[in-house]
N, C-alpha and C positions, 0 to 999 in steps of 0.2 A: 540643609539635611548634607548627612554625608554623601558621596560618588560609592557608588558600584566594586568600584575601581579602592579607592577610599576602605572601606569598610572588608574586600577583602585583603588586602593590603595588614588591615589589624590583623584579622582573625589566621592572618597563617597561610592561609592558603594560598598553590599555585597561581601565577598569571600563567599564561603559557595561549600564544596565538592560536587558536582554530579558525580557523575561514572556509566556508563548506561552498562560500562564492566563487573565490579566485585562486584557491591553491588547487594548480595542476592536476595534484599526485591522488586528487577525487579520480580524474579520468586514467588513471593507469594503475592505479590498487588501489577502491577506498576502502577495504577490510583491515589493512595494513594502516591507514589513518587513523580507524576505530580502534584499533589494536595498541597505538600510539597512545591514544586518548585517553584510554582507560588505564595506561601505567601512568600519569601525570599524578592521579585522587584521584578518589570521588565526586567530589567536588572542585573544579577551579573559575577563573576568571576571565574571558575570553577579551581585549581590550580590542576586536578587530571590529569594524564596522560602526554600528551602534553602544555595541557593550553587551554582555550579557556573560550569565554562571553559565556553566556545563557540569549537568549532572550524569555521569561516566558506567555509577554500577547498581545495580539491582534495588538494594535497599535503598538508598538514594531515590532512585529515578521512582520506586513504587512510591515515596511519601511523596514524593513531589506531586505525580499523578494522584493522589488520593484526597490530599489535603485540600482541597476546593472551596475552605473559610481560609486558605491563604492566596492560594493561586488558582487567577480566571481565565477561563476561555473566552472571558467578551470585552475588549473584541479579541477575534483569532488574528494572531500575526505571522507572519516569518520572522524568525526570531531575529535569525542569522542574516539577514541583508540590508544593503547600507542603507536603502533606502527601506522606507514602513510600507510592507506590502499585507493589508489588509484582506481578512478573505468573508465573505457572506454564505457559510455552506450549513445551515443549520440543520437537524438540531446540534454535531458536534458543534459551532458556534454560539451553543447558549451555555446559560449556568442556570443550577435550581433557581423556585423549581418550574422554568419554564422547560431548561431540558429536560428534566419528571415528565413529564405532563407531554410532548411530545415525542420522544423514545418510550412513552410507553405506548402510546399511536402504531408508532411504525415495530415495532416489536414483532405484533399476530401478521405482520406481511413477508416475513423473515424467518418462522417458524419452519419447525423439520418436516410438518403437515403439509404444507404448501410446497415446501421445496422438492422434497420426496420423490411428490409423483414428475417433475422436472428431468428427474436424472437419466430416465431412457432417452428423451430429446440431445441429451447433453454427449449421452456414447454415441449415437448416430454420427453426431456432429464429429464425434473427438475421429471415427474412420473416415469420416467423411475425405477429411484434413490429411490425413496417415495416406489414404486415396487421390488425391491430387497431389502428394508428394510425388507418389510411384510413380502417377504418370509425368509429373511433369522432368523426375530423373533425378532432381538434386535437393537438396534441403538447407534453406535458412531459416533455422528454428525460431527464432525471435519474432520472422515475419510472417512464416508459412503455418506455423501450430500456435501460439506460446502468445499471438498478440488475437488472434483469430479469433480464435476459439472462445475466451471469455467477452469480446466486443461482439459477434454476432447472436452469440450465445444471449448475453445481457441486455442485449440492443432488439432481438425478439418477444426478450418476458419481458420486456421494460411498455412495450407497445409499438415499436418502432418498426412495422410490418411492410414502409414503403420507406424512403427518402436514400440519400448518398450514406450510405452507413461509410463509406471510404471516409467522408470526410468529417463527419459524426468521430470516428475515433484519431485523423487530426488533429481536434480541436482536443479531446480528450489528452491530447502527449504531450497540448504547448500547454492545457491550462496546470496541465503536472512538471512537467521539463522544464522550460522557456522563463526567461528573468526578462521577461517585460518589462517596463513601465507599469507606472500604473493604470499609464492611459491604455496602452496595447492592452493590460491586461483586461480591461475594462471591457474594452474591444469583442477580446476572444470570450471573456463570461456573456458578455451579451447576446454572442450569435449564441453561443451554449443557451442561453436564455430566451432565445423566441423558437428556439426548436424545443425548449418545453414544452413551452407556452403554445403555443402553437399542439404539441400532441394533449393536450389536458382537453383543448378544448375540442377537440376533437372524439375524444374520447368521454365527454359528457354527454354530447349527442352521439356517440358511436360506441359504444362498452364492450370491450372486448374482456379474456379472461386472464388481463396481465397487473403489471404492477399500476402501469398509470392508473389506470383505471381503478385500484384498490387506492393508490394514494389522492384522487380525486376523491372518493368518498367517505375518504379519512373522518372523525370529529373528532374533538379538543373539547371537553365540557360539553360534549353535545351539539357543539356549533363547528360548518364546516372552517380545512386552515384559511385563513387569511389567502390572499393570493402572492400576496409579497413574502410570506413566508414557504408557500408551499413551493413555487416554481425556484428556493435557491437551495430547498429539499429535492426536489430533483433533478438541477445541474452538480449534487455530493454525491448522489445517487448516477447521473450520468459517466461522472469523472472514474470515482474508485472500482465503480460498478466494471469497469474496463481495463483503467492500467492495475491496479494493486493485486489483481489473480498471476495479470499477464509478465507482471513485470518480478514476482516470485518463481510463478513456473521458470521465467529465463537460468535461473540461478539455478532452481534447483537439476534442471537439464545438466547446467554446465558442470555442474557436483558430479553425478553421473558417468556424463563423459570423459569425464579427466580420470574418475575411480572406479572404472569397471568388477572391482571387488565387491563393491556396494552397490552397483547396479545388478550382477550375479545372486546378492540376494535378497530383492526385494522379485528377480525374476521368479528364480526356486520357492520363494515364500509370499504370494501379491496380499500375503493375510498381512504382512509388516506394512503394508505402506503408508495406511492411516499416520503408526507412529513417528515411520521416515520423515513423511512432512514437515510433521515436529519439529523434528528433529535441526531439517534442514532450514526452519526457519528462522530460527533459533541464530544460525550459523551466517545465515543468509538474508538476515534480518533486513529487508529495502526501507524501515524506515516509519513512514508515514507524516502527519504532523506532527511534528514536534517541538512546541514548543506554549507557555504562559509567562502568563504578566501578573507580577500581584498586584491586589487588590486591598492588600491592608499587612500590617507587618508583621514579622514570625521570623523564623528560624531555620536554616539546612545547616546541618552538619557544623554548627557551632559559629554560623556566616549569620551576623544580624540582614533580615533581610525588610525593606521599606515597600511603599507602594508603589506601582512603579518602575518595580525591579522586571527585567529581564531572565527568562531564565532558558534555555536549551538541553532537550532531553536527548539523551545520548542514549535512545535505547539499543540501537545494533549493535553499537559495543558491549554495552553493558550485557546485552545476550550473550555476546561471544566472552565476554571472562569470565561468565558459570563458568566455564568448560573447555578446554582447546583442540581434544579429541572431538568424533564424530562419530557417535552410537546410535545407530539408527532403530537399536529398540528401547532409546533414553528413557524412560517412565518412572514417575511425573517429570512432565518438562516443564517448568511453570518460563518460557519464553513470554519475550510480551510482544510477539507478531503484530499482532492485535491491537496492543493497548494494556492500558489496568486503569481499574477503574472506572467511572457515571460513564466515563467516554470510550469504555470499552468496543472495539467496530463491531455496528450490527448486522453488517452483511458476513462475520466470522465461516458460519455457515454454512451459505453457499461456493465458500469461497473452501473451502474443506472441501465440499463435494463436487466440484469444477477438477480440482487440484486430483482430488485420487482416481478420479473417473479419467484424466489425463495418461496418468500414470499406467494406470489398468491397459488403457489401449494402446498409447504408446509402447513398452515394455513386453504390452504380448505379441502385439503385429512387428517389432523394430528393436531384437535384445542386440544385436549388434550395432552399435556406429561409437565413432571421437572423431574430434577435433582436428581438423586438418591439418597438416605438420607447419611449423610457420606462423598459423597463425596469432595474432594478439591481440588478445580482448584490451574494448575499452570502453569506459565507462562515464555516467554521468549523474549530479546530485541537482532535482529540483526543489520547488516548494511543501512536494509533496512524500517522493523518496528516492531511493537509486536505484539505477536498470544498467544492466548489462544492453550495451546500444546491438548488437549484433552475437550471434551463435551459429557457424556454420557448421553443419556435420556431415558426414561421409558418412554412408550409411552402403557395408557390400552387397553390389548385386545392383542397386538402385539404377531404374528407367530400363532395364532388361524385360522383356514381355515376363519372362517367366514373374519377376518381381512383383511387375505391376498388374499381374493377376491374382496374386495374393488376396 
């Protein structure tokens, strides 16, 4: 059997070193690296680490994500790492038909009918966080707001109305962004799974109006979900429910702090916020689980694919390549921030609610803000997504008695 490199060479696609694990540019300007990759070709081969194909334009990305006959999500691995890291996060790490039945069981838990009544609590939390920033007299947005809002909302909704929430957030961060050895990753996931398992046990005898109670009551084909599946399902929710929205919200606010005209448009017309969120997710797509392994032979852009081949799906680059300019009212907006195909993010609706409320509250109460002179942003790319490490904001009058009473 020929190698991926040999077949890439035979097909005439570029060979380009695309290294998400070691390239220091990811910490400086990841968007420039995405843009560079999209200019190489719609599909190229990276010989880095264990080697993998890279899909960089929307049509190629869409084709791979929807071709479940060739590209499998089982096993779910971090494609680009030197050492293979396997993830057990059902239903994401499942293929049909198992994926179909488990996703179908989960969909009602994330429906608008369930989530819309939660909005008043999210408004209250957003206002509380702004109050805390006013009282403190300074603002590190990523620490004080964009990480706090999703984590505190989600952990409460999930059913963790007890325990060390700060530790839970730290665990979600470690599972998302660190590149530990498989052994260390197993320790991190083991601690998370212990929290999830303990919560399930508690909710079985002390049910509440929360996600954990709903999950332990789920049925697949009329039967309770086995614990060895239910706990990893909770782990995925635990990680994604905190980190994905936090990370995306940080990039959105980074844009609005740098482009006051866009910020003013949203202040003057809050009805534009939902469309603006879609556009800013397209421009600053944080990534998400981005790889597949071939389970059968096939073809991608004229390249012969064999079982066992790996492909990295550069959704962040593909989205940016669709349009270079930022149009807050762009519609329709076919970005891939929530994925495509059968594994499209099941929590997209709650993420949109959180981001919409966050911007509504923030822009109403903090219409003027800017990035401090001399601030140099740094970023990181992890097993799930990229992130802006910190975002300090200067807010006129912050800390004054008048402002604190606002």
